N, C-alpha and C positions, 0 to 999 in steps of 0.2 A: 763598793760605791762610796764616794766621798761624803762626809757629813754635810748637811745643808749649810749654805752660807747665810749667816744672819745679817739682815740689813734693816736699819731704821728707815721707814718710808712714810710719806705723807699721801694719804689716799686721795685727797682732792687734787693734788698735783698730778699724780700718775694717771688718775681717771681722766683729767682734762686733756692730758697729752694723748692718751689713746683715742679720745673723741676727735681730737684735731687730726691725728693720723688717719682715722677712718674717713673723715670729711675730705682730707687731701686726696686720698686714694680714690674716693668716689667722684669728686668734682674736678680735681687736678688744678695745679697752679703752674704758670709759665716761669715764674721767677722764684729763686731761693731754694734751699734744700727741703726735701720732703721726708726727713728722717729725724729720729731722736734716739738717744742712748741712755741707758741706766749705768751710772758709775758704780761699779761693784765694790769700791772701797769706801765711798761716802754715802751711797743711797740717793744721790742727787740725780735729777734728770737734766741731761745736757743736750743742746741742739747745736749742730755745726753751723758756722756762719756761711759756708758755701759748699759746693759739691766737692771741691778739692780737699777741704778739711774733713768732710764726711768719708772720703776714700781713705784718708790716713787713719781715721778712727776704727774702720772696719777690722784692721789688723791688731788693734789694741786689746789684749786679753782682759783688761780691767774695765772695758766698755762693752756693754751688751746692747745690741740694737733692738729697739722695740718694734714688734711687728704691727702692721696696720690692719690686720684682719682678725684679731682675736674676738671681735664682736660679730663676725660674719655669720656664724651658725646660731647666734643667740635668738634670732627672730623666729626660728622654726618652733612651732608649738607654744609660742609665748602668749598668744591671745587666749588660747584655751586654758593655759595654766593660770593666767590672771583671772579669767572668768570663774575658775574654780575657787578662788579666794573670796568671792563676793557672796553676800547673803542671797538666799533664794527670794527674789522680789522682782518687780516689774523691770528694773534697770538691768538685772542679770538676764532676764528673758529677752530684752531688747538687744543686748550685746550678743547673746547666743544666736539670734537671727542675723545680726549684722555681719558676723565674722564667717559666714558661709558663702563660698563662691568668689568670683572675681571682684576685685576692688574691696576686699574685706577690711584691709588696714585703713583705707581711706574712710570707710563708713564707721569703723571703730573710733578713729580720731574725731570724727564729727560728733559722736556721742560723748566722748570723754572731755573734749575741749569746747564743744559748742552747746552743750545742753544746760549749762549753768550749774551743774552739780560740782561744786568746787572740791568737796570731799572726795568724790570719785577721781577727779583730776590728780589730786595730791596722792591718792592711793596708787594710781597708775605710775606716776613719776617715781615714787619710792620703789615700786615693784621693778621698774625698769633699771633703776640705779642699783638695786640689790643684785639683779641678774648680771649687770656689768661687773660688779665687784667680785662676784663668784667666778667670772671668766678671768679676771685679773689674778685672783688667787690661784686658779688652776694653772695659768701660764707660769707664774712664779714657781709653783711646785714642780712643773716640768723642767724648769731651769735650775732646779735644786737650790732654790732660794727660800729661806724661812723669814718672812717679813715680820718686823716688829712695828706695828702701826702706831700712828700718833693718836689714835682714838679707836673706839669700838666701831668697826666699819659696818657692822650689821645692826647697830642700834637705830631703830626707826625714829626719825625726827618727829617731834610733836607737831600737830596741825597748827598753823598760824592762828594766834588769838587776836582777832580784830574786833570782837564784839564791843569792847570798851571804847575803842575809837569811833565806832559807828554810833553808839549810844551818846557819846559826847557831841557828835555832829548833830544828832537829832535834838539834843537839849539846846544847843546853840541856835538851831533853826527856830524852835518853838519860842525861845526867849525873844527873838527879833520879830518873828512873824506875828506874834500876838499883839504887837504894838502897831501894826499896820491898820489904818482905817478900812473897814469893810471885811476884815477877817472875823468870822463868827465862831469857828470851831476848828480844832486841829486834832487829828487822831493818827495813831500808828497802826499800820497793817502789816501783813506778811510775816516772813520767817524770823524777823528780829523779835517778834512777840513770843517765839517758841525757844526751846533750849538748843536749837540747831547750832552746831559748833561754828560753822562758817556760813553765815547768811550771805547770799549773793548780792542782794540789793536792799536799800532802805526805801520803804514805801510809806508815804504819808498821804492822808486825806485832809484837805482843807476846804471848809465851807466858806463861801464868799458871797457878798452882796452882788446883785445883778449888775450894778453900775460901778463896781470897784475896778479901778485901773490895776493891771496886773504886772506892770513893769518892775515895781519894787519887790514883789513876790518872786518874779522870775530871777531877779538878781540874787535873792537868798537861795533859790533853788540851784543856781549855778555854783554858789559857794558850797552848798551841801554836797553837790555832785563832786566837786573838786576834793573835798575831804574824804568822801567815800572811795573815790578812785585811788587816792594816795595809800589806801590800805592794801592795794594789790588785788590780783586775781580778777581784774575787770569789774570790780564791784561798783555799781552805779546807784542812782537815786531817782525816784519818780515822785512827783507831787501831783496827786489826782485832785480834781476840783468838782465840787457840787454846789448847787444853789441852795438858798434857805429852805426850799420845800423838798430837798433831797434828790433833786434830779442831777444825774451825772452829766458833767459838761465836757470833760476831756482832761488832758494833762497840761501842766505848765510847760510852755515851749522852752527847749533847752538852748536855743540859739541866742546869741547876744543881740542880734538884730532880727526883728520880726515884722515883716510887712509883705503884702501880696507880691508874688513874682520874684522874690529875692533868690529863692532856692527851688529848683525843679524837683528836688528829692523830698520836699515837705509832704507829709502824708495827711496833713490836716484837711478836712473836707471844705473848710472855709478859711483858708490861710489868711491871716491878717484882719479878718472881719472884726474880731476882738483881739487887740494886740496881746501877744504872748499866751493866747489860748490855742492849744493844739487839739482840735476836736477830731482826732483820728479814730472815730467811733467804729470804723470798719475793722480796726485792729484790736482795740482795747475797749472793754466796757466793765463797769463795776456793777455787781448785783445790788439791787435796791435794798435788800436786807443787810448787806455789808455796809452800805452807806448809812443806814439808819442805826445799825448797832455794830460799829467796828470793834475789834478786839480790845483796843486800849485808847480811850479818849484822854488827851493830854491837856486840853484847854477848851473852854474856860474852867472846866472841872476835870479832875482826875477820876476816871471810871474804868476799871478793868472788868471785863465780862468773863474772864477765865483766870485761872491761876497763872501768874506771870513768873518768868525766871527770876532768880535772886538778883542778877545784875540789872535787869529792867526795873525791879523795885527800887534798888539803890540809886541808880543813875538817872531815872526818870520819875517814877512815882513819888519817891521821897525828895528828890532834888529840885524838881521843877517848881513846886510852890515856894521854894526858898530863894530862887534866882530872880 
């Protein structure tokens, strides 16, 4: 047997091409070639311009055609294998129930991508990527190719660090919202007050006077949402409202225009009665105890009711009084 051919390869490039070939085989395209070749002298991936050129390349001993089906067998047993990597908790139990029977993969994707568990989503995406790379390495081995990769292809990438950007967005919101007439109190709720690596949303509680117009506050909420969305993973923002006696009112409307009848999809019970108040109380309610004693009050005084993460202390507790 000949010694393996050593080639310098770029994992992102070859992985992307195999994904494209698989999609082409599954969906089909009417125009253009549907093949790609590995140059055995340079390690480059080459695509023919047309079918005629592709036919010429088939006979070239220095060009190896990439198959479109190396990921075909990968799906079998994949969900069970992924579940085995998860800690024994409620999420794992939910996945275990979901992947049984017809429609298992669809239910699985609903949990991974629709539950708001960003860490779970990234964990699955890396698991899937690693499986693909194992298939690529196996194919290269079968072709007697010893790859010299441009990086460690099995080094798991770190989770995206978005906490600093989210905390800066909160600080900007507080700095501007506290200047609005009628705002009495601002507090931070939810996962950002915990050490959770990838919080899904920014949740704020704002206490307002009964007669306070909400248009300016709604504008700040839209800016806050824009900043949180820019961090990726569908991260959003909610601003919950209560009155001076602690009664929950609803959320600040996220639409730029708020008036009765503009949007049929509005879930507010009294859309437009108080401009920019979304009183969707059938969907969301805050507990009275949470309103009275939120985890972290940011204004008019700083008050933490539990131990806060170091980044919250630095970016909010220590910084807000100074801005």
